[in-house]
N, C-alpha and C positions, 0 to 999 in steps of 0.2 A: 402523339409523338411530336407533332409540330408545336403544340402548346409547351411541351417540356423544353424543346429547343429554343423557343422564343423566351421562355423563362430564364434559361441559363445565359442566353445572349444579353438579356437585360441585366442580370446579376453581374456579368463580367464587366459591365461599365462602372462598377463601384469597387475600387481596390479594397475598401474595408470589408466588403462582402467576401471577396476572394480570400483575404487573410483570415476572416472568421471561419469560412468553410474549411480551410486547411487545418485550422486548430481543431475544429469539431471532428473532422475525419481522422485526424491523428489520435484524438481522445477515444473515438469509437474503435479504431484499430488497436489501441493499447488495451481497451476493455475486452475485446475479443481475444487478444493474445493472452491476457490474464486468465480468462475463463477456460481457454484451451490448454494452456501449459500448467496451470495450477487449479485443478478442480476444487469445488467448494469444500469437500471433506478434507482434501489435502491442505487447503488454505487455513481451515480451522485447526488442523493438527499442527501445522507449522507455527501458528500464532498462539495456540494455547497448549502446546504439547509439553511444556516444562523443560527441565534441564536435560532430559533424555534426548530431546530434539535439538537443543541449542548448544550442546556442550562444545561443539567445534568452534563456536564464535567467541571472540573476546567481548568484554563488557564495555559499553559506552565509548565506542570509537567512531571516528568520522569515516566517510567513504574513501575508497582507494584512490579516486581521482584527485584527492587533495594534493597528492605529490606533484601533480602537473603544475600547480600554482605556488609551490613552496620550495625555497632554496634548501631547506633542511628536509631530507628524504626520510620519511618514517617507515618502519618495517610493516609490510603487508602480511596479513594472516593467511594461513593455508592449512590443509589437513590431508593426509595421505595414508592409505591402508597398505599393509604388506601385500606384495604381489601386484600393486597398481602403481602406475606413473613413476617408475624408476625405483620404487621401494623394493629392492631385490630380496628374495627369501631363498636361502640355500639349505637343503636338508641332506645331511651326510650320516649314514648308518655307522655306528661304532661297535666296540666290543661289549659283551655282556648286556645285550639288549639296550644299550644307550644309543642316543641319536643326537647329533649336533645340529642345531637349527640356528642359522645365522641370518641377520638382517643388515643390509647396508643401504643408506639413503644419502645422496649428495644434494645439497641445496645451496643456493647463492644468498649471500648476505652482503648487500651493497648499500647500507643505510647509515644515516647519521645519528641514529638513536637506538635504544635497546628494546627488545620485545617485552611484552608483559609477562609471558610464561611459556614454558615448553612442557608438554604433557605427553606421556605415552600410555595408551590404554591397552592392556594385555588381556587376552583370552587364552585359556589353555584347556586341554582335555587330558585326564590321567585317572588312574584307579586309586592308588594310595600314595605314590611318591610324587611330590610336587616338582615340576621342572624348575631349573635354576637359570637365571639370566645375569649377564654382566653387561653394563652399558658404558660406552665410551663416546667421546666427541673429539674428532680430529679437526684441528683448527687450520686455517690457511697458512700459518707460519710453520707447520710441521709438528706441532705438539699433539700428543695424545692425552686427553684429560679423562681420567677415570671418574665416571659419574656415580655408579652405585652397583651393588651386587645383592641379589635377594632371590628367594623362592617365589614362584608365581602361582597364585591361586587361580581358580577358574575365571574369575573376573577381577582384575586388579588395575588400579590407576597409580601411576607414578608421576608426581609433579616435581620438577627440578627445584623450584624455589623453596619447597617445603621439606627438602631433605637436609637434616641438620648435619649429617656426616659430610655432605657435599660442601656446605657452608664452611665447616672447619677445614676441609681440604683446600678451599679457596681462601684461607686465612681471614675468615670473617666477612669477606666481600659478598654482597648480594649475588646469587648465582648468575642472573641475567647479565650483570655487569662484569663479573669475573670471567665468564665463559666467552663473551663477545668483545672483550677489550684488548687493546695492544698491551702486552705484558709490561708491568711497572710504569704505565703512563699515568701522569698526574697533571691535570685532572684526567679521569678515564676517557679514552678515545676508542670509539668502535673500530674493531679490526674487520676490514672488509675482505671478501673473497669467498671461496668455496669451502663450506664446512661439510663434514661427513659424520653422520650418526651411525654408529656401529653397535649392534646388539648381538651378543654371543650367548646362545641358549643351549641348554643341555637337558634332554629328556631321559628318564631312567626306566621307562616301561615301553613295551611294544605297543604301537598305536597311539602313544602320547604325542601331542602336538602343541605348538605355540603359534599364536598370531598377534600382531601388534598394529596399532594405529598411532601415527605420530601427528600431534596437533601443535601448530606454531601459532600462538596468540600474539599477533603484532599490535600495532597502534592504529591500523587502518583495516577496513574490511568491506569488500563488495562494492556495489553501486550506490548504496544509500547509507552505509554504516549500521551500527547496532544500538540497541537501547540498554536500559538498566537490567533487563532480564536476558541479555545476550540475543534477543530476537533480531532477525534481519529486517530492517525497516523497509527494504525493497518489497517484501511480501505485502505489507500494509499499503504501500504506495501503489503497487500494481492492482491489488484487489479493491482498493478504495476507488479506483477509476470506474469499474462497472457499477459499484454500489452508488456512487455519486451521480453518474449519468442516468441510471435506472430510476433512482429516487426523483431526480429533477425532472426527467421526461414524463414519468408516470404522474407525478403531482401536477405538473403544468398541463399535461393533456387532459387528465381527469377534471381538473378545476375549470379549464377553459371550455371544454365541451359541455360539461354539466351546467355551468353558468349560462352559456348561450342557449342551451336547450330549455332550461327552466324559464329564462327570460322570454324566449319565444312563445312558450306555452302560456305564460301569464299574460303576455301582450295580446295574443290572439283571442283567448277566451275572455279576458278582462274581468270586470265585476269583482266578486268576493275573492276569487282565486288570485287575481293580480294584486288586490289589496293585501292578502295574506303573505304573498311573496315579498312585497315591499316592506311590510312590517317586520318579517323575519330578517330581512336584509338590514334594516335599520337597527334592530337589536344586536345582530351579529357584529355590526360595525363598531359597537362600543365595547364588545367583549375583549378582554386581554388575551390576545392570541397566543403569545409566547408563554404566558403564565399558565394557560390551560394545558399546553403541551408539556410543560414542566410537571404539572400535577399528574397528568396521565403517566408520564415516564417514572415519576416517583412512587405513585400509589397503585398503579395498575400494571403496566407492562412497558418494557423498554425495547420490545421487538420492533424491528424496523418496519414491519408490515403494519403493526398497530399504529405507530407514529405516522406512517404514510396515510392510513385511512383517516385518522383524526385530522391530519393536515388538509386533506382534500375536503373533508366535511366542513371544516371551519373556513375554508377558502372559497367555497361555492357562493355563499351569500355575501358578497363584498360589493364594492363600488362598481365592479364590472356589470353586475345585474342591472343597475340603473342606466349605465352607459348603453348596454345592448337594448334595453327597453326603449330608450329614446330613438335609437336607430330603427328598431322594429316598428315603432309607431308610424314612422314615415313610410317604410316599405309596405306596411299593411294597407296603406291607401293607394298603392300603385295600381296602374291599370291591368298589369298582367295577373295580379292577385284577384282583381274583380273578374277577369276572364276565367281564371281557374274556378272560382266559385260559381260562375255562370254555367260552366259545363258539368257541374256536379262533383267537383273534387272534394274528398273528405277532409275533415279538419286535420287529421294526421298527415295526409298528403300535402296539404297546403303548408303546414309547419315545417315538415322535414324535407320537402322537395322544392318548395318555392321560397320560404322565408329564410331558413338557416343557411342554405348554400349561398345566398346573396351576401352573407356576412363572413364567409370563409376567408376572403382576401384580408379582412381585418383580423380574423382569428389567428392566422398563421404567424404574422410578426409578433403579436402579443404572446402567443404560446412560446415561441423561441426566446423572446426576451425574458420570459418568466422563469425559464429553467435555472439560471444562476441563483436567483433568490431562494429557490428550494434546495439547491445544492448547498448554499451557505447556511440555510436553516438546519439541514441535517448535520453539517459540520459543527454548527454552534451548539446544538443539543449534545453532541458527543464531547465537545470541549467542556461543557458543564457537567459531564459525567453521566449523561442520560442517553448515550448512544447504545446501539444494539450490543448486548454483552458477549455475543459470539463473533460477529463479523469484524475483521480488521478494516478500519476506515481512516481517512485523512484526519478527521476530527479527533479520533481516538489517539492518534499519534501525537497531535498537539496537546491533548489532555495529559497524556503520559509525560510529555516533555515538561509541561508546567508543574505537574505534581512532583517531579523529581529534580526541580531546580535547574533545568538545562541552561537557561539564560545566565544564571549566576555561576555556572561551571564553565561557561564559554562554549557549550555544545550547541552552537547556533544552527548547525545543519539539521538537528533533530526537529526544530520548529520550521526552519526556512523551507525544507523540501515539500512538506504537505501544503504550506502556505503558498508557495509559488504555484503548485498545481491548482489550488483553488483560484488563485488570481488568473491563471491562464484560462481555466474553464470559464470563469465569469467574463473575461475579455472576449473569448471566442464567440460565445453565444450572444453577448451584448452587441458586438459589431455586426454579426450576421442578422440579428433581429432588427437593428436600426436600418440596415441596408434593405431588408425585406419590406420594412415599413415604407421606405421611399419607392420601392418597386411597385407595391400594391396600392399606394396612395399617390396618384399623379400630382397632387397639390404640393407634395413634399420634395419632388424631384429637383426643384430648383434651389432647395434650401441647403 
């Protein structure tokens, strides 16, 4: 306990270390939050579930907080089902087994531009006679606009902008403009205020019912916006955090521990074993690391666990082996090592109890500093199209953005959000690693 207190007391002397620790703890908290609130199976379903999952989302829109920095307020998306959040449903029995089923929903429209689309998803139950609905939109200036009338099947979708009768009723004006504009304004000016959606339904059989879901596709959505497939980018940003942290930590930990252990074993036994380790290291140093990973992802598997295993395997025999060997050669000749051998300590005990622990103060800063490089490696492979085909990750978001011309379309949020998270992750671990190096290496404290 005293050692831990002394460690944190020394760390607190470096502002960069405190800043780095705050970033790392925030990233870890975000990773835990993502794992708890969105289980793995749910994350995969949300990211790969298709139109059945994403139908409520508009396509290619920025996050809702864009309105905080823009003079022109863009409409935000929402969706509401009958019986929820003010979408009132009233059932009134009538004569001859008929039933009136009415829906009313009030919503505010205080924006400077028009929505993308208004959609109503109907579901109904009946035996032989389809229920009938009439849709109206009451505007803030007191007008009642008749939208459409039709019979409802068991599952039916009504899109305002695709109804040709509505277009003719609005004198050829695009429905989103005609419904949300000040009458006879030129150029069209959005009419702000409270709108009321009214659906009047009539069922013709006992037990027949109607339910509706109203989806308002605006020009902004959620905390992170949406992509070309209507997917909520926030899902990938949230789940990309535990993926990035886990990949970086496991790769850094596995590489550092194995490199140090192999170097210690080779240094202690010497002879042909040490020569073999050094020759393997020299061969591995000239191998094209990224090219091999690309080949594995292209011809074998893009699973993140496969990529992680190959990354660790190729990163063990690097320059760190030679650095650790030089240090172990000095430690090997220390008097406490001779004392351990004198009282009969086994080779295993000398290596893992006396040699390696001496190097742990050097291992910890190197481990922490190595995490960002592996995080960037995973993201780089995903950007190249070699990421895990199932998991939503930061790199995959960037890859989708580039593939769909986000920069040419002005959709900078699509690339900037994962890029900023990658930069923050690298900054946090790098600053913490540099500070730990100064704590564990007294010669650097004055630098």
